[in-house]
C-alpha positions, 0 to 999 in steps of 0.5 A, spaced: 486 304 487 486 301 494 487 305 500 494 304 504 490 307 510 484 302 511 483 302 519 478 298 524 476 303 529 471 302 535 469 307 541 473 307 547 472 309 554 464 310 553 462 309 561 454 309 559 455 304 553 458 297 553 457 291 548 457 285 553 456 279 548 454 278 541 453 272 537 447 267 534 444 273 530 443 277 537 447 282 541 447 284 549 448 291 550 448 296 556 446 303 555 447 306 562 444 301 567 439 298 562 441 292 558 438 290 552 438 284 547 437 286 540 437 282 533 444 283 529 444 280 522 452 281 522 453 276 528 453 270 525 458 266 530 456 263 536 455 267 543 461 267 547 457 267 554 452 261 555 444 263 554 443 262 561 448 268 562 444 272 557 437 271 560 440 273 567 443 279 565 438 283 560 432 287 562 429 288 556 429 283 549 426 285 542 422 280 539 421 281 532 414 280 529 416 282 522 422 284 518 421 291 520 418 291 527 417 287 533 415 288 541 420 289 547 419 284 552 421 287 559 423 282 565 420 288 570 414 292 567 417 298 571 423 299 567 421 305 563 421 306 556 425 312 556 432 313 559 438 318 558 445 317 557 451 321 556 457 321 552 464 325 553 471 326 550 476 331 552 472 336 548 465 336 549 459 332 553 452 331 550 446 327 553 441 323 549 434 321 550 433 313 549 427 310 547 424 303 545 422 304 538 418 298 534 424 298 529 429 295 534 432 302 535 433 306 541 436 312 538 443 312 538 448 308 534 454 307 539 459 305 534 458 313 531 462 315 537 469 314 533 466 319 528 464 324 534 471 324 536 473 326 529 468 331 528 469 335 535 477 334 534 477 337 527 472 343 529 477 345 535 482 345 530 479 349 524 481 357 524 474 359 521 470 362 527 463 358 528 465 353 522 458 351 518 457 343 519 451 340 515 449 333 518 445 329 512 440 323 514 442 326 521 437 321 525 436 323 533 442 328 532 448 325 536 453 328 531 449 335 530 450 335 538 457 334 538 458 339 532 454 344 536 458 343 542 465 344 539 463 350 536 460 349 529 454 353 526 450 346 525 444 344 520 441 338 521 437 334 516 432 329 516 426 327 513 422 324 519 419 330 523 418 325 529 426 324 529 428 331 528 423 333 534 427 327 538 434 330 536 431 337 539 430 334 545 437 331 545 439 338 544 435 341 550 438 335 554 445 337 553 444 344 554 445 346 547 441 351 543 441 354 536 442 348 531 438 349 525 433 343 524 430 342 517 425 336 515 427 335 508 429 330 503 437 330 504 438 330 496 433 335 495 436 340 500 443 339 497 441 341 490 438 347 493 444 349 497 448 348 491 444 353 487 444 358 493 452 358 493 452 356 500 459 352 503 460 348 509 467 347 513 464 340 515 459 335 512 457 328 515 453 323 511 450 317 514 445 315 509 440 308 510 440 303 505 433 305 504 429 311 506 423 316 504 423 323 504 417 327 507 414 328 500 415 320 498 422 321 495 425 314 494 432 313 497 436 307 495 443 307 497 447 304 491 442 308 486 443 315 489 450 315 493 454 317 487 449 323 485 450 325 493 457 325 493 458 329 486 454 334 489 456 335 497 463 335 495 462 342 491 459 344 498 466 344 501 470 350 503 476 349 499 480 352 505 479 348 510 474 342 511 472 335 513 467 330 510 465 323 513 461 318 509 459 312 513 454 306 510 451 300 514 450 296 508 452 288 507 454 290 500 458 295 501 466 295 502 471 300 504 474 300 497 467 302 494 467 308 499 474 310 497 472 309 490 466 314 491 470 319 494 476 319 489 471 319 483 469 326 485 475 328 489 481 325 485 486 329 489 483 328 496 488 329 501 488 324 508 483 320 506 482 314 511 477 308 510 475 302 514 470 299 518 467 301 524 466 295 530 464 295 537 468 290 541 464 286 546 467 285 553 466 277 552 471 278 546 468 278 539 468 284 534 462 286 531 462 290 524 457 295 524 459 299 517 464 302 513 467 309 513 471 314 509 473 321 512 478 326 510 480 333 513 484 339 511 486 344 516 487 351 514 
């Protein structure tokens, strides 16, 4: 059952983002004109650049206080807590507001730009006017913005109200409107859509390893992803569609993702599986999750 189409994919030509170096469980990154040092559990090899270079180049460094939170240490207190970056490809341009959170995140996962390109290219290829796209576990909305900018009728689902508010800010920054915002447990929403008989031309899944719904619903990737996949494939328009499943879990491989998809869609055409990574300017490849995706153009 192993795939013959396992890929390694990394974003290219993103002017506002650069992975400068990674190693010793950290990464040195540039977002726009701000350079950050953040923890990175996957970077178990030594840094390529000397520590003196890291210290010279960074503006802000994240220091953890616990496994789940920490503080940002600025070289200059005048450096803002919030700033903007852009992403563009041949089809779309979006703008994102970044911010320093207590959880080391800044509001974007740069490796997802590979999936953004797939989304915009696929939507532009569809025959369906204003295809419906469902973005589950949608975070600050990069994929939702891309889908909307490409012409899709887009529904954005996340369980955290503040994150959905952030995504709406990004919509306004990008000069877009009309995304449907839903603060809801993703699995519950999907089950309701099945009962309503709704269908989508595109579904995006980027679930966390662990999470909670707005009413305390528990999400654990390995416990719930099979049920989610069983349900979401039933929401796909048979005539034309795409689906992306992306997971960031140290225990997941692309073969697991392949098995999940093929269990519920045994005859799936054009399934691509593989690993997302960021290419550091200093040389190393930083793995950042595995994916499965497929599409059918009408």
